[in-house]
SEPA-844862 format. One record per residue (C-alpha): x, y, z; residue in one letter. Coordinates in steps of 0.05 Angstrom, whole numbers, plus 32768, in hexadecimal, padded with zeros to 4 digits. Each point is the difference from the previous one (the first is absolute). Example, Ala and Ser with C-alpha at 12.3 -4.5 7.8 and 13.67 -1.06 7.14 Angstrom:
80F67FA6809CA801B80457FF3S
REM end
This chain:
8B768CBD87CBM803C7FE17FDEY80117FFC7FB9E80417FE57FE6P8018801F7FC1I80017FB77FEDH7FC57FD3800AD7FF07FDA8040L7FEE80228041M80107FF4804AP7FD6800B803DE800A80438022E80137FFD8049V8004803F802AV801E7FF88045T8026802F802EP804B80017FF2T80257FCA8025G7FC37FD78015T7FF07FDA7FC1A7FF37FB6800BK7FEA7FC97FD3T7FFA7FB5800AE803D7FF77FD5E802F802D8026N7FEA7FFC8048E80397FD28013Q803680237FD8T802A803B8012E7FEA803F7FDDV803A801E7FDAP800D804B8008P7FDD80317FD2S802080367FD6T7FDE80437FF2R800C802B7FC2F7FE580477FFAT7FF680217FBBW7FF3804B7FFCK7FE480157FBCI8006804B7FF4D7FD880267FCCN7FCE7FC77FFEF7FC980277FDBS8031800E7FC7G800E7FB67FF3I7FE57FED7FBCH801F7FBA7FFCA7FCE7FC78003R80297FDB8034K803B8011802DL80347FD58024Y802480118040S804B7FF58009D80147FB9800ED80087FEA8049F80197FBF801EI7FDD7FD28031V80227FBE8014N802E80067FC5G7FC780097FCEF7FF5803E7FD6K7FBA80208004W7FDF80407FE9R7FBC80218006I7FD6800A7FC1L7FC880327FFCI7FCE80157FCBF7FF2804A800FP7FBF7FFF7FD8R7FED7FB98013G80007FBD7FDDM7FBF800C7FDAN7FDE80168041V7FF78045801FD802F7FEE8039H804B8005800BL801B7FBA7FF2S803B7FE7802AV80297FC07FF8Y803F7FDE801AL802D7FEB7FC7D803D7FD27FFCV803380317FE4A802F7FD07FDED7FCF7FCB7FE9S80197FFF7FB8E80487FEF8015S7FEF7FCB8034L800F7FB67FF1P7FCB7FD17FE5Y7FD07FE78034G800B80388033W7FCB800E8035S7FF980238042R7FC880078033Y7FF380438022A7FD0801D8033H7FFC804B7FF2F7FDA803F8011T7FF8803B7FD0L7FEE8044801ET7FEC80437FE3V801280308038K7FD08034801BN802C803B800EQ7FCD8021802FF7FF87FC4802FH801E7FBB7FF8D7FC37FDC801AK7FDC80157FC0Y80367FE17FD4S7FE77FCB7FD0V80227FBC800ER7FF47FBF7FDBK80227FBF8011E80067FBD7FDDT802B7FC37FF1N80187FEA7FBCH802B7FCB7FE0H802880267FCCF801C7FDC7FC3N800F800C7FB6A7FB67FFC7FEFG7FEA802F8038Q80388031800FD7FD38037801AD7FC58001802FW7FD680358020G7FC1802A8000F7FE080247FC4P7FCF8025802CS802C801D8037F7FE78047800AV7FC880227FD8P802080347FD3L7FCD80338017G80177FF88049E80497FFC7FECL7FFE80437FDEH7FD380228034D802F802E8026P7FD57FFA803FA800C7FB58004K804A8004800EG801C7FCD7FCFY801F80357FD2L802380378026V802A80327FD8N7FF27FD27FC5D80297FC98022T7FE67FB98008L80207FCF8031I7FFA7FB57FF4V801E7FCB802EE800D7FB67FF9A800E7FD2803BE80167FBA7FECI800E7FBE8022V801E7FCB7FD3V7FE97FBB8019R800A7FB87FEFK7FC87FE67FD3I7FC97FE5802CA7FEB7FB87FF7D7FBA80167FEFH7FF07FD47FC4W80077FBE8023E7FC8800E8031Y7FC17FD87FF0D7FC28024801AS7FD17FC77FEFK802B7FCD8023K800B802B803EE7FB9801C8008T7FD17FDD7FCFS7FF380447FE0Y801E80247FC4I800F80497FF2G7FF280307FC7L8036801C7FD2K800B804B8002N7FF8801D7FBAQ8028803D8014G7FD580288030A7FC67FD1800ET80107FED8048C7FC380298016Y7FD47FD57FD3M80227FBF8015N7FF3800C804AS7FB6800F7FF4L7FF67FC57FD0L801E7FD08033Q7FD1801C8035T7FC37FF87FD3L80157FBB7FEAY80057FE98048H7FB88013800CI7FE47FBE7FE5P7FB880197FFAY801A80377FD2F802B7FCE7FD9R7FC57FD27FF6K7FD680397FE6A803680127FCEV80037FB87FE8Y7FB480017FF6H8001803F7FD4M7FEA7FE97FBAP80387FF97FCET80057FD77FC0T80367FD97FDDE800180367FCAN801480368032D804980128006T801F80138043P8020803F7FE3S7FBB80187FE9G7FD47FEA803AS800980188048I7FD67FC6801DP80287FCB7FD9L804380218010A7FEF8001804AL7FE67FB87FFEQ80407FEA7FDES802B80248033L7FDA7FE3803BF80047FBB7FE2Y804B80067FFAK800580188048L7FD87FC48016Q80227FC97FD7Y804480177FE6R80427FF28021D802580407FEDS7FF0804A7FFFS7FCB801A7FD0A8000803E7FD5T7FCA80367FFDT801080167FB8K7FC07FE47FE2K7FD780208037L801F80457FF4T7FF77FF77FB5K7FB67FF2800DS7FFE80438024F801780207FC0G80448011801CW80407FFF7FD7D80467FF28019A800A80488015F7FC27FFE802ED80207FC58025S803C802B800FF7FD580348023M7FF57FF6804AQ7FB8800D8017H7FDD80028042D7FE67FBE801BV7FC18021801DQ7FEF80217FBEE800D7FC07FD9F7FD57FD88030N7FC4802D7FF4R800980017FB5I80087FB57FFBL7FC47FF1802CC7FD580317FD9E80147FDF7FBFK7FF37FBA801AL7FBD8015801DE7FED801A7FBCD80187FC07FDDK7FD77FD68032M7FBE80217FEFK7FCE7FD07FE1G80287FC38016T7FF77FCC8037V80328027802BV7FE080447FF9E800580268041G803B7FD9801CT802C803E8008I7FC880238025Q7FF17FC4802CK80497FF98015L801980478007F7FC580308004A7FE9801F8041G7FD0803A800CN800480418028I7FD080378010V801980478003S7FD680328025F7FF980498013I7FD4800C803DE7FEC80468014C8007800F804BI7FCB8035800AN7FCB7FEC7FCEV7FE27FBD7FEDD80247FF47FBEY802C7FC67FEBT801E7FF17FBCS80197FB97FF3A801F7FDE7FC4R80107FB67FF8K803A7FE97FD5E80297FC27FF6S804B7FF68006F80307FCA7FE7Y803B8015802AD800C80328038L803780338001Q801980088047L802B8038801BD80457FEC8019V801880458015K7FEE800D8048G7FE37FBA800AC80207FCB802BR7FDC7FC57FE1D7FC57FE97FD6V7FCE800C8039Y801880488006A7FF580087FB5S7FB97FE58005F7FF3802F803AD8017803A7FD5K7FD87FE67FC4Y7FBE80058027V8014803D8027E7FC780348001V801280447FE5E7FDE803F801AR7FE780317FCCL7FFA80438022E801980487FFCG801880107FBAD7FF67FB77FEDN7FB57FF9800FK7FD57FD17FD7Y7FCA801D7FD2R7FC27FD7800DA7FCB80027FCAE7FC880218028Q8027801D803BY803C80257FE2G80447FFE8022L7FFF7FD2803CQ80307FE28032D80057FB67FEFA80257FBE800AK801F7FDC7FC5K80177FB87FFFG7FF87FBA7FE5L7FF37FBA801BL80027FBB7FE2F7FC17FDC7FECI80267FC07FF3D80477FE77FF3F80127FD07FC7P80187FB88008P804480157FE5V80168043801DL803580257FD9Q802280388027L802B80317FD9Q80318023802FL800D80487FEEK804C7FFC8001R8007803D7FD2F7FEC8048800CE800F80447FE5Y8034802A8023D7FE380458002F804480228008L801D7FDE7FC2R7FBF7FF77FDAN80147FB97FEFT7FF07FB98013L80247FDF803BV7FFB7FBB801EK7FE97FF68048I802D7FCC8020N7FE280098045D7FF57FC2802CR7FBA7FE67FF4Y7FE87FC08020E7FCC7FCF7FE6F7FE57FC38025P7FFD7FB87FECL7FB680028013Q7FD7803F7FF4L7FC080098027D7FD380357FE0L7FC87FF38032D802C801C8038R7FE480338032D7FB97FE97FF5D800480087FB4G8013804A7FFFK80127FFC7FB7Y7FBB7FE67FECL7FC380287FECS7FBD7FF48024P7FE67FDA7FC3E803B7FCF7FFFA7FF17FB6800BN801D7FF38045R7FF67FB57FF5G803E7FFF7FD3V80407FF88027R8034802F7FE2N803E7FDC8019L80377FFC7FCBY80417FD97FF9T803B801B7FDAL800C7FDE7FBCH8032802C7FDBS80318039800CV801680257FC2L80418024800CV801F803D7FDEH804B80068008S801B80427FEAG7FEF804A7FFDG7FD1802F7FDEE80277FFE7FBFQ7FFA7FB57FF8G800B7FBE8021G7FF27FB68000H7FC17FD98014Y7FFA7FBB801DY7FCD7FDB802AA7FFB7FD5803FY7FC57FD07FF9I7FE07FC9802AR7FDF7FD77FC9P7FDA7FD38030T7FFE8030803CL802E7FD18026S803B8018802AD802F7FF97FC4Q800D80407FD9W802080037FBBY802480397FDFK7FF080097FB6F8038802A7FE4N7FF87FFC7FB4D801D7FBD7FEBE80177FEC8045K7FD27FE38036V801B7FF38046T7FE37FE98042K7FFD80368035E7FEA80068048D7FCA802D801DT80328034801AE801B800B7FBAK7FBB80097FE3A7FE5802D8037L80308023802FE8036800B7FCCE7FCE80217FD1Q7FE680328033Y803280357FE9G801D8033802FG804980038014E80347FCA8008E80457FFB801FF80397FE07FDAP80297FCB8022E8038801C802CT803E7FE48022N7FE97FEB8046P8045800E801BG7FF7804B7FF6F7FD3802F8026N7FE480257FC5N7FBC80197FEAT7FF37FE87FB9P7FE0802D7FCDP7FB87FF37FEFR7FE67FF47FBAF7FBA80027FE4N7FE87FBC7FE8K7FF1800A7FB6Y7FDD7FBC7FFBS7FBB8001801EN7FB97FE87FF6A7FDA80247FC9Y7FC17FD57FF9M7FDF7FCE802FL7FCE7FC97FEEV7FD47FE38037Y7FCE7FC77FFAI7FC37FFD802DR80037FC4802FE7FB87FEC7FF3S800D7FFE7FB4D80457FE17FFEK7FE97FB97FF3D7FD980187FC4K8038802D7FE6I803C7FD3800FI7FDF7FC77FD9C801C7FC87FD6N800B80107FB7V7FFC7FBE7FD9E80157FF17FB9E7FB77FFA7FEBN7FF8804A8012D802C800F7FC4I7FE180017FBAA80117FC37FD7E801A80277FC5H802E8027802FL801B7FC08020R800B7FE27FBBE8021803E7FE6R802E8008803BL800F7FB68006E80127FFF7FB6K8030803A800BK801B7FDD803DK800B7FC17FD8E802380287FCAE802C80218033K800F7FBD8021E800F7FE47FBBK803180397FF2R801D7FF68045K80087FB67FF4K801E800C7FBBQ803180308020K80127FCE8036A80077FC87FCEE8020802A7FCAA80427FDC800AH7FDD7FBF7FEAL7FE6801C7FBFY801B801D7FC0T7FDB80397FDDI7FFE7FF47FB6I7FE780367FD1K7FEF7FE97FBAV7FFA80327FC6A7FE47FF07FBBQ7FF780257FBED7FBA80148016D801E8025803BD802F80267FD2F7FC780137FD1A7FD380168039E8034802B8024Q802C801F7FCAI7FE380437FE9G7FD08002803BR80237FF48042D804880017FE6I802780167FC4Y80467FE78011L80167FB7800AD7FCD7FC97FF7L7FD67FF7803EV7FF280168047D800A7FBF8026H7FD380168039D7FC57FFC7FCFK800B7FB97FE6V7FEA7FBD801BK80207FF28043C80047FBA801EL80187FEA8045H80207FBC7FF7I80217FD58036Q804A80027FF7K80087FB57FFCQ7FCF7FFB7FC6T80247FE77FC1T7FFC802B7FC2F7FDD7FC87FDBI7FC780018033V7FFF804C7FFBF7FF57FFB7FB5K7FC47FD4800DE7FE58038802CE800B80317FC7I7FDB7FD17FD0A7FC38003802ER8007804B800CE800C80177FB7F7FE47FC77FD7G80437FF27FDEV80147FB77FFFP80447FF18020V801F7FEA7FBEQ7FF080437FE1F801F802B8037Q8044801F7FFCR8019802C8038F803380377FFCW8027801D803AK8003804B8008W80438020800FA801680468015K8034801B7FD0R803A802D8010R7FD8803D7FEAN7FC97FEA8031F7FCE7FED7FCAS7FDA7FC08010Y7FF47FD17FC6R7FF27FB67FF0P80467FE47FFBE7FFC7FB67FEBR7FD27FC38004P80067FD2803CL802D7FC57FF2T7FE67FB88007P802E7FF9803DL7FE2803E8021E7FBA7FE57FF5E80127FC4802CT800F802D803BL7FCF80178036S7FE580467FF8V802480158040G80437FE97FE5T7FF280207FBDL7FF480438021R803F7FFA802AE802D7FF17FC5V7FE5803B7FD9S803380377FF5K7FF8802C8025P7FD27FD98030P7FBE8024800BN7FC97FFA8034E7FD37FEA7FC7E80097FD97FC0L7FEA80257FC1N7FF27FD67FC2L7FE8800E7FB9F7FD17FC97FE6L800B7FFA7FB5E7FC37FE27FDEV7FFC7FF57FB5E7FBC7FFB7FE0R7FE97FE07FC0G7FCF801D7FCDL7FC77FEA802CD80208026803AL800A7FC18027R80437FF48023P80347FDB7FD8I80477FE98010A803380398001P803380017FC7P80447FE1800CY803180378014K80487FFD7FEBT803A802C8014K7FF580267FBFE7FB980148012D7FF180418024I7FBD80108021L7FEE80497FF5L7FC380268019F7FDF80367FD5F7FDB8040800FK7FDE802B7FCCH7FFF804C8005Y7FCD802D7FDDD801980498001P7FBE801C7FE9E7FDB7FE4803CK803D7FFF802EE7FEE7FB88010E802A7FC2800BV7FE97FB88002R801E7FBB8007Y7FF97FD97FBFV80247FBF800FG80437FDD7FFFR802A7FDD7FCCL803A7FCF7FFDF8034801A7FD1V80447FE57FEAK803D8023801BR801F80037FBBA7FC2801B7FDFS7FF080497FF3E7FC380278017P7FED800E7FB8I7FF07FB67FF7E7FCA80068035N7FDF80427FECL7FC57FDF7FDDS7FF07FD9803FK8004803F802BL7FD280257FCFN7FCF7FC78006E80038005804CM7FF2804B7FFCA7FCA7FFA7FCCG802980247FCBY80087FF07FB6A80397FCD7FF4P802C80357FDFD7FF680388033E804180238012E800D7FFB804AI803780158030D80197FD48039L801B80158044F801D7FD9803AE7FE580128046E803F800B802AI80028010804AN8038802C801AF7FF28002804BG7FC78030800BP7FF980137FB6S7FE67FD87FC5V8012800D7FB7T7FEC7FE67FBCG803E7FED7FDAE7FF57FFC7FB4P800C7FBB7FE2I80217FF97FBBD7FD17FD37FDAK80397FE57FD6K802D7FEE803BT7FF97FBB801ET7FDF7FF88044F80427FE5801BQ8026803C7FE6A7FCD802D8022S800D7FDA8040E7FB87FEA8008L7FF37FC5802FV7FC77FD9801ED7FCD802C8023G801180417FDCD7FC7802F7FEEI7FF9801E7FBBI7FD3803C7FF0W7FEB800E7FB9F7FD680347FDCQ7FF3801B7FBBK803E80227FE5S800580498015V7FFB80337FC8T801480498003T7FB780138000E7FEB7FD08038S803B8015802BS7FE280478002K7FB87FEA8005Q80037FD68040Y801480108047H80297FC08005C800D7FEC7FB8P802D7FC5800FD800D7FCB8035V803D80238021P7FD98041800BS7FC47FD9801AF802B7FD78030L801F803F801BE7FBA801C8009Y7FDF7FC58022V803B7FF3802FH7FED80408023D7FB47FF97FFDL7FD48005803DL7FB6800B800CV7FEE803E8029V7FBC80078021H7FE480478003F7FD0801A8034R7FDE80428006S80198026803DL7FB7800C8011K7FF47FB48004K80437FE58018P7FE77FB9800EK7FE57FF17FBAE80287FF07FC1D7FE8802D7FC8D80287FE37FC7F80427FDC7FF1S8034800F7FCCL803E7FDA7FE7L804080288001F804A7FF87FFAS801D80108043K802E80327FDDF7FC680277FE3T800D804A800BT7FD6802C802CY7FE180207FC2D7FF27FBC7FE1G7FDA7FE9803EV7FD3803E8006V7FF37FFF7FB5E7FE77FB88003R7FD48011803BI7FE4803E7FDDA7FF17FD47FC3Q7FDD7FCE802CQ7FD580378020L7FF380257FBFG8025803D8019L802180307FCED8034801D802FD802C7FCC8023P80208037802BS7FBF80038028K800D7FBB801BI801F7FFD8046R80197FBD801BL80097FE98048T80287FC08011P7FEA7FCB8031Q801E7FF08043N80057FB57FF7C7FFE7FF3804CY7FC180278011T7FE27FF57FBAL7FEC804A8000Q8013803A7FD4P804080218017K7FFC80448021H802180267FC6L7FEE7FFB7FB6P80347FF97FCAI801780437FE5K7FFE800E7FB6H803A7FDA7FE2R80187FF68047G80167FB97FEDV801F7FE77FC0D7FDE7FBE7FF6H7FC47FD78015L802B7FD2802BI8014803D802AD7FB6800D800FM7FF47FB88017L803C7FF5802EL7FF58007804AH80387FEF8030R801B7FCA7FD3G7FBC7FE37FEFH7FDB80097FBET7FB680108003C7FD27FF87FC5D7FCC80358012I7FFF804B7FF0L7FCA80328012Y7FEC80367FCFY7FD980408001E7FEA802E7FC8V80118049800EL7FDC803D7FE4D804380207FEDI80427FE17FE8P802A7FE48038L803F802A7FF1P7FD6803E8006K7FE07FE88041L80447FF0801EE801780477FF2A7FC68019802AL7FEF7FFF8049K7FBA7FE7800DQ7FDB801C803CL7FB97FF4801AK7FE4803D8023V7FBE80028027A7FE180467FF8F7FD280138039H7FCD80337FE9H7FF6803B8030T7FB5800A7FF9T7FE97FBC7FE8K80037FBF8026D80287FDC7FCBE80457FE57FF2V801B7FFB7FB9V803C7FD37FF0I802D801E7FCBQ803B7FDC7FE0T803B80287FE7F80397FED7FD4R803680358001L804A80037FEDP80297FE9803BK802280438006Q7FBC8022800AS7FEF801F8044T7FC37FFF802DV7FEE80447FE3M7FF87FDE7FBCD7FD17FCD801FV7FD68038801FI7FFE80267FBEK7FE77FC27FDBD7FCF7FF08038L7FE180467FFBK7FF07FF37FB7A7FDD7FBE8010K7FD5800E803EV7FC8802F8012E801980368030L7FD6802B802FS801B803E7FDCH8032800B7FC6P8037801D802DD7FFE7FC68033A80457FE98017E800E7FB6800AL802F7FD8802DR80167FB77FFFL80007FD6803FL801F7FBC800FE7FD17FD5802AI80127FBF8024I7FD27FD8802EN7FCC80387FFFH80328032801AK8021803A7FDBI804A7FF27FF5Y801380427FE2K7FF080387FCFI80297FF17FC1V8029803E7FEDP7FEE801D7FBBP80477FFB7FE8D80097FB68012E80107FD37FC4M7FC97FCE7FF1V80357FCB7FF6E800E8003804BN7FB87FF78015I7FF57FBA801AN7FB57FF37FF6D80087FB5800BE7FF68007804BY7FDD80448005W7FBF801B7FE4T800580427FDCL7FC88031800DR7FF480437FDFA7FD38036801DE7FF2804A7FFBE8024802C8033I7FCD8025802BP8009804C8001E800E8001804BE803B7FD17FF6E802480257FC8K802480378026N800A7FE98047L801280338034G80377FF98034P7FCF7FE58033D7FE07FCD7FD0E80137FBC7FE8R7FE47FC47FDAL7FF67FC08026I7FED7FBB7FE6P7FBF7FE2801CV7FEA7FB87FFAF7FC87FD28018H80097FC2802AF7FD57FD3802BS80127FD9803EK7FD37FC5800FE80197FD7803BR80477FF07FECY7FFC800E7FB6Q801380437FE2T7FEF800F7FB8T800F803C7FD5N7FCA800F7FCEF7FE180367FD4G8020803B7FDEE803580278026P8003804B7FF5F802A803E800EL7FE78037802DM801A80458012M8005800F804AI8013803F8025R80308003803AG7FCC80138034S7FC67FD37FEAE7FE47FD08032T7FE77FBB7FEEL7FB98019800AA800A80357FCAE80227FCF7FD0V7FC87FCD800BK7FCD80337FE7V802580087FBFR800B7FB57FF8I7FB67FF2800BQ7FED80357FCDR80337FE57FCEK7FE97FB88007L7FB68010800AQ7FF87FCF8039V7FBD80028027P8005801A8048D7FEA7FBE8020E80357FD97FDBE803780348007F7FF68002804CA801B7FB98003K804280117FDDW804280058026K803D80267FEAF80497FEE800BA8043801F7FEFF80297FC77FE1I804B7FFF7FF8S80227FC27FE5L7FBF7FD9800CS7FFF8014804AH7FBC80208012P7FF480378032L7FB6800D8008Y7FED804A8003L7FCE80278029E7FD580387FE3D802B80348024S80427FE77FE4D8026802C7FCFI80057FD37FC3V803C80237FE0A802B7FF5803ES800B7FB97FECG801480127FB9F80368033800EW80357FCD8012D803E80157FD9P80177FB78000A7FC57FEC7FD5A80187FE77FBDD7FC880057FCCG7FB57FFE8001L7FFA7FB6800EW802280038044D7FC980288022Q7FB57FFC7FF2C7FBD800F801DL7FDA7FBF8008G7FB47FFC7FFFL7FEA7FC38029D7FBA7FEA7FEDH7FDA7FC47FE4S80047FF17FB6K7FC680147FD5G7FD67FCB7FDCP80247FDB7FC9G804580138017T80327FC77FF5V80367FF98035P804580087FE2Q80257FDB8036N7FF47FB68005R80237FC68023P80427FEC7FE2N7FE77FD47FC8V8021800C7FBEE7FC07FEE7FDAK7FB97FF28018P7FEB7FB77FFFV7FD47FF17FC5K7FE37FBE7FE9I7FEA800C7FB9F7FD77FC17FEFT
REM end
C-alpha cells in the first residue's frame, strides 16, 4: 500500500486508465493525462539509496519520479511521485494530482505492475507513493521480465486536477452514519469493521464483553473495539482505529502495511472468540458465523465410507469458471471420482474406486462468503487477480433443487433463505488496491457506501451489478460508428455477507445505551465533553484572552531540569482563559483565589521580546494599564501576541507570607540570578534582586554568596546571559563597573560561580559559565535501542549534538561496559516509519551526532545499536557471505558465515569452506550455486569477486561436485532441476533444486530412473510425479519417450535459469509454501 515519505496516507484506488470516477469529479471534465517513461540502465549496479528521474512538466508543473532501489525499509522496490521544484515554490503552494505509477514488464505488458492514487501535494507532503511496489526477489528474477538486460522501465501518468471539495461533505448529516479514518493502509480493516459493526447482534456482544475502568483501549482489544463501536454509534464525525491497532500490538509501521481482509477477518474473530471465553457472551462468534460440513469418501465397489465433520466460519468460493454464487456452490459440493492412478486406499480393502465430496450439515445465521478473486498464474508463477464477471443475488436460496447442498442429517426444518447485507469490494490489482464496503444496515432497500471516512447513499445497482466485475465499455461519441475498446473492471466484490431471513429480527436488533457498560459510557462521554469543551473554546477563542502567569517557583522548578537558558517555558506555567472584557482588577482577584496572594501584594511584570529574540520581564504594569480590560492590555502589548505573558512578583517576609512589593524607582534594576557548579555541571535558579543602576556588583557579592550557600567572602565570577540569535554566550561582568556601565537592565539574567582557578579549569569538562553555556545550547537526549529489540528503549544519554562519531560510540561502549568502542555499529531511524533504516552508519561515516539523527529535514532522537564481534572498520573492509553447505552423504545442511577481503574470489570462499566442513573424501571438489525461489540461478564462477556477489536476494549453496559431472563429454550437459506443485490454480516452488547430468540420447524414462535413485522416492509416490521442460516459466509436460536433452540444446538459451526440468508433485509433510498472496506481512494480533 502507500507510504508517503512524509506522514499521512491516502486511499489507494486502482481503476483502468481513463475510466476513473469519483463522487467529486463525476460532473467535471477530466483533464488530459501526461505520460513520462524513465529507462534506468545498469540497475543492478546502482548503489545509491534513492534515485530521481529527470524533471518533466504536466500542466505547467515540474514533476519527477523517485525510487528506492533497495526499498524504503522494506524488501520491495519503493516508487514515488515527487514535486521537483518544491523548495523554490512560493509559500502556500499546493496542487492536486491523480496519477498512476507503473513498473513495466518487458515480456508482456499485462503483467506490468500499476498502482494508482490521488494526492494533494503541498510543502508538507511534496512526495507520495508506494513503499512496497514490487518484491525485490521478483524484480531481480530474470524470468519475471521486470529487469531485461539490466534495464528497468518506470512510467508515470499524471492528471493535475482542481482540488475536490471533499472536506465539506458531512457523512453524518447526509446518511446518519460516520466513517473510519485510514491510518495509511487500513482500508481493508475499515470495510470489515463497518460490516461487523452493522451486525447489531455482534455489536451488542462486543459491548457485553467484560472490561473495567482500569483498562486502557490501547492495551485491551475488547475495550478498544467497544470504544470504536460507541464512537460509530454516537459520534458526529469520523472515528480513528489507532487505539484498536495499538491493542493488537501493532506499531505505526504495521498500519502502513496492507493486509488481506479475509485473513484479517479470521484472525480478529479468533482473537475475539478467545477473549469471550468464560464471559456472558462466550460462543457468540460461533453462534453467528459457524456452520458445519461433512466431507466423505465413499467406495463404489465395496461397502466402505469415511466421513469427517468440521466447522467453518466462512466459505471460500471459486470465481474462475463460475457464473454466479450458485455455480460456486455447485462446484463446492461437486463429487470427485477417485479412480485409475488416483484410487483411494481404504483401510481393509486396499486401493478402491471411490467418490469424494462434501455436504453441508447446517449453515450459520450470518453467512460470510469469501470470493477467490486471486489465483496463481502457472505460466508466470505469480499471483494474479480474477476480474471475471461474477453475479450474486439479493436473496440466496441454499435450499434450492430440493436441498442438494445439504447432507442427509441436515435439519430440513430450517429454511436456508438468505438476504444480502454487505458487499466488500476490492478495487485494484494483485499488487495492491483499495477496499470499501456497500452495506444495508437495516436490510432495507437503501444501500450505503462506506469508503474510509466518507459514507454515501447508493442504490441497489451500484452495490450489486456494478460490483460483479467483468468488462465495461467507456462512453463513446454517439455521432460516430465506432466499436469502443473494452476494459476489465478492476473494482469488484471480494466478500459477501448474507443474513438468514428467519434470524434477521434477532440479528438486526436494537442496541440501546444500557447495553453499554457504565464505565465505558462515562469514559467516552467524559472524552466527548472534553472534546466539546475544546471545540467550544476554539469557537469562542475570540472572546477570551489567554494569560500565562509565571512565578519564582516556576523558574526554580524548570531551570537546570527542563531548561538552562532564559527563565521559563511558558507552556508549563499556569494558564488562564479570561474573557476579554474582564478588567485587570477583577483578574487580580482571580489570581488571589488561584495563588493565595492578596491583591495588594501582587505586582505584575510584562514580558517583552528583545531585538536579540530573548524574552524577559521588561517592566511592571502601570496603574493606568491595570485599569484596562485584559483584552485591551493584550492588544496594546508590543508586539501584540495571541496570549498575554506575565511575571507575578511576590515578596515574602521572614514567615514566608506575602508582603507588599518594594517601591521601584527608575534607579532600581530587577536582575535574575542563576548559580553554576562546575564540579557537578549543574545550574539552578537562586532568586532575584533589585540593585541600583549606579552601584557595582561587588557591593552585592555577600548577598549572592548567601543565596548560593557560600561563605560571605567567597570569590565569585559573574556573567551576563546574552542571546545572539541562535547562540547564547556568557559575557564576563566586571565586578567594579557599575550596572549601568555594563548596560544591564530590568529582566537581565546573571550567572555566577566560584572563581575559576588554573587547577579547576583543567579539572572540569566545563570549568566556567561560558563553556557550559556553549555545551548546553547544543544538548539533546538520545534514546538507544538494541537492533534486536527495535521497539524498546534500552537506555538514554545526554549529548551535545556536535559530539563526534567517536565520542558517541565511546559513551555507548561505556554505558554497555564494552572495552572496544569500535565494535559498536549504529543504525539511524526513519522518522516516518519509526523503523531502523535499511543501511547502518559506516565507521566515521558522519562527522557529528546531529548528522546521524537528521532524516529529510527532521531530527529523530532514536538510534539503534549492535555489538559486533570484530571492530567495525575491519568488518567494513570485508565481504560477509552466508553459505549453506549441503553434505553429500548425510542429510544435513550447515550454514557457514565467511568474512573475506572484498577483492577475494569464489575460489577463496571454497578454500575456506573446505577447512570448515566435513567432506566425503579429502580430494572432493566444491562449487557454489545461487538459488532463488527454490530454483538454481547459476553456478558462480571460481574467479568471480566476492564483492560482486549479491546475497541479499539469492541464497548461496555449496556442494560437492559428483564425479560424473566433472568432465562432461560433448554429448553431456548439466541441467537445473526443481520441485513444484500445482493444486487447482496455485503453483508453488518448494524443496531443494539440484543439478543433473543428462546425455543427448536419454529419454525421460531413463532420466526418471536416475532421479528416483538420487532422491530415494518410493515407487508408489514416484509414480504420481509429472515432468515438464520449463523455459521462462512456460511448462511443456514430457512423455517417457521424449528425449530430454532436445529441449536444452537451444542455442538462444542464456544461462542455467532460463531452462529447467520441473518435477510436478505434491509437497512433502512440513513443507512451507514459498509463494503466498500479495500481503507484505502476515496479519498478527499480538495481545
